C-alpha positions as CSV (number, residue, x, y, z in Angstrom):
1,M,-17.7,28.5,59.2
2,E,-15.5,25.5,58.6
3,I,-17.9,24.0,56.1
4,E,-18.0,27.3,54.3
5,N,-14.2,27.5,54.1
6,L,-14.1,23.9,53.0
7,W,-16.6,24.7,50.2
8,I,-14.6,27.7,49.1
9,A,-11.4,25.6,49.0
10,L,-13.0,22.7,47.1
11,H,-15.3,24.8,44.8
12,P,-12.8,25.4,42.0
13,Y,-11.9,21.7,41.9
14,I,-15.5,20.6,41.9
15,M,-16.3,23.0,39.0
16,K,-13.2,21.7,37.1
17,T,-14.4,18.1,37.7
18,I,-17.9,18.9,36.4
19,A,-16.5,20.7,33.4
20,V,-14.2,17.8,32.5
21,A,-17.0,15.3,33.0
22,V,-19.3,17.4,30.7
23,I,-16.6,17.5,28.0
24,A,-15.9,13.8,28.3
25,V,-19.6,12.9,28.0
26,V,-20.1,15.3,25.0
27,T,-16.9,13.8,23.3
28,Y,-18.2,10.3,23.9
29,G,-21.6,11.1,22.5
30,L,-20.2,12.8,19.4
31,N,-17.9,9.9,18.9
32,K,-20.9,7.5,18.9
33,L,-22.8,9.7,16.4
34,L,-19.8,10.5,14.2
35,S,-20.4,7.8,11.7
36,K,-24.1,8.7,11.2
37,I,-23.4,12.5,11.0
38,I,-20.6,12.2,8.4
39,G,-22.5,9.5,6.5
40,A,-25.5,11.9,6.2
41,I,-23.3,14.8,5.1
42,L,-21.4,12.6,2.6
43,R,-24.4,10.7,1.4
44,G,-23.6,8.8,-1.8
45,A,-19.8,8.7,-1.2
46,E,-17.9,5.4,-1.2
47,V,-17.9,3.7,2.2
48,R,-14.2,3.4,2.4
49,Y,-13.8,7.2,2.1
50,I,-16.4,7.8,4.7
51,V,-14.6,5.4,7.1
52,R,-11.4,7.3,6.5
53,I,-12.9,10.7,7.2
54,V,-14.6,9.3,10.3
55,D,-11.2,8.1,11.6
56,I,-9.5,11.4,10.9
57,T,-12.4,13.4,12.5
58,R,-12.4,11.1,15.6
59,M,-8.7,11.6,16.0
60,L,-9.1,15.4,15.8
61,L,-12.1,15.3,18.2
62,Y,-10.1,13.4,20.8
63,L,-7.1,15.8,20.4
64,I,-9.3,18.9,20.9
65,A,-11.1,17.4,23.9
66,A,-7.8,16.5,25.5
67,I,-6.4,20.0,25.0
68,V,-9.5,21.6,26.4
69,I,-9.4,19.3,29.5
70,A,-5.7,20.0,30.0
71,N,-6.5,23.8,29.9
72,I,-9.2,23.3,32.5
73,I,-7.1,21.2,34.8
74,A,-3.9,23.3,34.5
75,P,-4.6,26.9,33.4
76,E,-1.0,27.9,34.2
77,V,0.9,28.4,30.9
78,L,3.9,26.3,31.8
79,V,1.9,23.3,33.1
80,F,-0.6,23.6,30.2
81,S,2.2,23.7,27.6
82,F,3.8,20.6,29.2
83,L,0.4,18.7,29.2
84,V,-0.2,19.7,25.6
85,L,3.2,18.3,24.7
86,L,2.4,15.0,26.4
87,I,-1.0,14.9,24.7
88,G,0.6,15.5,21.3
89,L,3.2,12.7,21.8
90,A,0.5,10.3,23.1
91,T,-1.7,11.1,20.1
92,I,1.1,10.5,17.6
93,F,1.9,7.3,19.4
94,M,-1.7,6.1,19.3
95,F,-2.4,7.0,15.7
96,I,1.1,6.5,14.3
97,D,0.1,3.6,12.0
98,L,-2.9,5.6,10.7
99,L,-0.8,8.8,10.1
100,R,2.0,6.8,8.4
101,N,-0.5,5.1,6.1
102,M,-2.3,8.3,5.3
103,G,1.0,9.9,4.3
104,A,1.9,6.9,2.2
105,E,-1.5,7.0,0.5
106,L,-1.2,10.7,-0.2
107,Y,2.3,10.2,-1.8
108,V,1.2,7.2,-3.9
109,R,-1.9,9.0,-5.2
110,A,-0.2,12.4,-5.7
111,K,2.7,10.8,-7.7
112,D,0.3,8.6,-9.7
113,I,2.7,5.7,-9.2
114,V,0.1,3.0,-9.8
115,R,-3.4,3.1,-11.3
116,R,-6.3,0.7,-11.6
117,G,-5.5,-1.9,-14.2
118,D,-1.8,-1.6,-13.9
119,W,0.4,-4.7,-13.4
120,I,3.0,-4.1,-10.8
121,E,5.7,-6.2,-9.2
122,V,6.2,-6.0,-5.4
123,D,8.8,-8.2,-3.7
124,G,8.9,-10.4,-6.8
125,V,5.2,-10.9,-6.9
126,S,3.3,-9.7,-10.0
127,V,-0.1,-8.2,-9.1
128,K,-2.8,-6.5,-11.2
129,V,-4.2,-3.5,-9.4
130,V,-8.0,-4.0,-9.1
131,D,-9.0,-1.3,-6.6
132,F,-7.8,1.0,-3.8
133,D,-9.1,1.2,-0.3
134,A,-8.3,3.3,2.8
135,V,-5.1,1.5,3.8
136,G,-3.8,-0.2,0.6
137,L,-4.5,-1.5,-2.8
138,I,-6.4,-4.7,-3.7
139,G,-5.0,-6.8,-6.6
140,E,-5.0,-10.2,-8.1
141,T,-2.3,-12.4,-9.6
142,A,-2.4,-14.1,-13.0
143,K,-3.9,-17.1,-11.2
144,L,-6.7,-14.8,-9.9
145,E,-5.4,-15.0,-6.3
146,K,-6.4,-12.0,-4.2
147,V,-3.6,-9.8,-2.9
148,F,-3.6,-6.9,-0.5
149,V,-0.7,-4.4,-0.5
150,P,-0.6,-1.7,2.2
151,Y,0.5,1.8,1.0
152,T,3.4,1.7,3.4
153,K,4.6,-1.4,1.7
154,L,4.7,0.4,-1.7
155,L,7.0,3.0,-0.2
156,S,9.3,0.6,1.6
157,S,9.7,-1.8,-1.4
158,I,11.0,-1.6,-4.9
159,V,7.8,-1.4,-7.1
160,V,8.0,-2.1,-10.8
161,N,5.1,-0.9,-12.9
162,K,5.0,-3.3,-15.9
163,V,2.4,-1.5,-17.9
164,T,3.6,0.3,-21.0
165,P,1.8,1.7,-24.1
166,F,2.3,-1.7,-25.7
167,G,0.8,-3.8,-22.9
168,M,2.1,-5.7,-19.9
169,L,5.9,-6.1,-19.9
170,V,7.1,-9.6,-19.2
171,R,10.7,-10.6,-18.4
172,I,12.0,-14.2,-18.4
173,Y,15.5,-15.0,-17.2
174,V,17.2,-18.1,-18.8
175,D,20.5,-19.8,-17.9
176,L,21.9,-22.1,-20.6
177,P,25.1,-24.2,-20.8
178,Q,28.0,-22.4,-22.3
179,S,28.5,-25.3,-24.8
180,Y,25.7,-23.8,-27.0
181,G,27.5,-20.5,-27.6
182,I,26.0,-17.1,-27.3
183,D,24.6,-16.9,-30.9
184,G,23.4,-20.5,-30.9
185,A,21.7,-20.1,-27.5
186,R,20.0,-16.8,-28.6
187,N,18.7,-18.5,-31.8
188,I,17.2,-21.4,-29.8
189,L,15.5,-18.9,-27.5
190,L,14.0,-17.0,-30.4
191,E,12.8,-20.3,-32.0
192,S,11.2,-21.2,-28.7
193,L,9.2,-18.0,-28.7
194,E,7.6,-18.7,-32.1
195,T,5.0,-21.0,-30.4
196,V,3.5,-18.0,-28.5
197,K,4.2,-15.3,-31.1
198,E,0.5,-14.7,-31.9
199,D,-0.2,-13.8,-28.2
200,L,2.6,-11.2,-28.0
201,A,2.0,-7.5,-28.5
202,S,5.6,-6.7,-29.5
203,E,8.6,-8.5,-31.0
204,P,10.5,-10.4,-28.3
205,D,13.9,-9.2,-27.4
206,V,16.6,-11.6,-26.2
207,T,19.6,-10.0,-24.4
208,Y,22.8,-11.7,-23.3
209,L,23.6,-10.6,-19.7
210,G,26.9,-12.4,-19.3
211,S,28.1,-15.7,-18.0
212,K,28.3,-17.2,-14.5
213,E,29.1,-20.6,-13.1
214,D,29.5,-22.2,-16.6
215,K,26.1,-20.8,-17.6
216,L,25.1,-18.2,-20.3
217,N,22.6,-15.7,-18.8
218,F,19.9,-14.3,-21.0
219,V,16.8,-12.2,-20.4
220,I,13.8,-12.3,-22.7
221,E,11.5,-9.3,-22.8
222,F,8.1,-9.0,-24.6
223,H,4.7,-7.4,-24.1
224,I,1.3,-9.1,-23.9
225,I,-2.2,-7.6,-24.0
226,N,-4.3,-10.2,-22.3
227,Y,-2.7,-10.6,-18.8
228,R,-4.9,-13.5,-18.0
229,K,-3.0,-15.6,-20.5
230,S,0.4,-14.7,-19.0
231,T,0.6,-18.0,-17.0
232,K,-0.2,-20.1,-20.0
233,I,2.3,-18.1,-22.2
234,L,5.1,-18.5,-19.6
235,A,4.4,-22.2,-19.2
236,A,4.5,-22.7,-23.0
237,I,7.8,-20.9,-23.3
238,D,9.3,-22.8,-20.4
239,R,8.2,-26.1,-21.9
240,E,9.5,-25.2,-25.4
241,I,12.9,-24.1,-24.1
242,K,13.4,-27.2,-22.0
243,N,12.4,-29.4,-24.9
244,K,15.2,-28.0,-26.9
245,I,17.7,-27.6,-24.0
246,P,16.9,-29.9,-21.1
247,E,19.6,-28.3,-18.9
248,A,18.0,-24.9,-19.2
249,I,17.0,-23.0,-16.1
250,V,14.0,-20.7,-16.7
251,R,12.9,-18.0,-14.2
252,A,9.9,-15.7,-14.7
């Protein structure tokens, strides 16, 4: 009789344990097969998109399994609701970086902020967008250095898209001694640009910004088509300006 009563008392807990174990094993098995299943369904799709879908599906699978297990362990509404809340908070905490980056990617792509082939400036670094992957964009500098920029970085920084209908926009800031005068300094800068004029897609514009610390501040703007020549063009302009005015400070 005692054994029977003990069995009756433990039977619900044993059944719950078995059910939880079954769900855990099934979830683990599906998790292992997930990449193959989704890869077969999305045959021919780019690998990075398959990886992204696998990550999202895995997250949903874990969430569903956790909710089902919580319902088995605590069928009471109040306790179940509390467990679901804890599971939700834990899931958000575990996948917060993935969720943040997915949201950033969705915004960047929906707003069409940048496209392949665009030249952008992020934190003062000029980058040509080569490709996009699951977590950010891949680019290269004018020196062909590889650059990776996460989507979250694009949303947390000031991003300047330099591509216009005329080509890539280039700005050069020049500080010159006040002794040359505004008109004289502007003429010298325009003369210095003559050496690269054949590489420019638009007429250069020289704008006087003001004066600071006994220096005349100018900005030169122009467009170029062949971005790979940008380093060569900037070096030629820097050299020509400093040949005419050795005290010049040139910043690209």
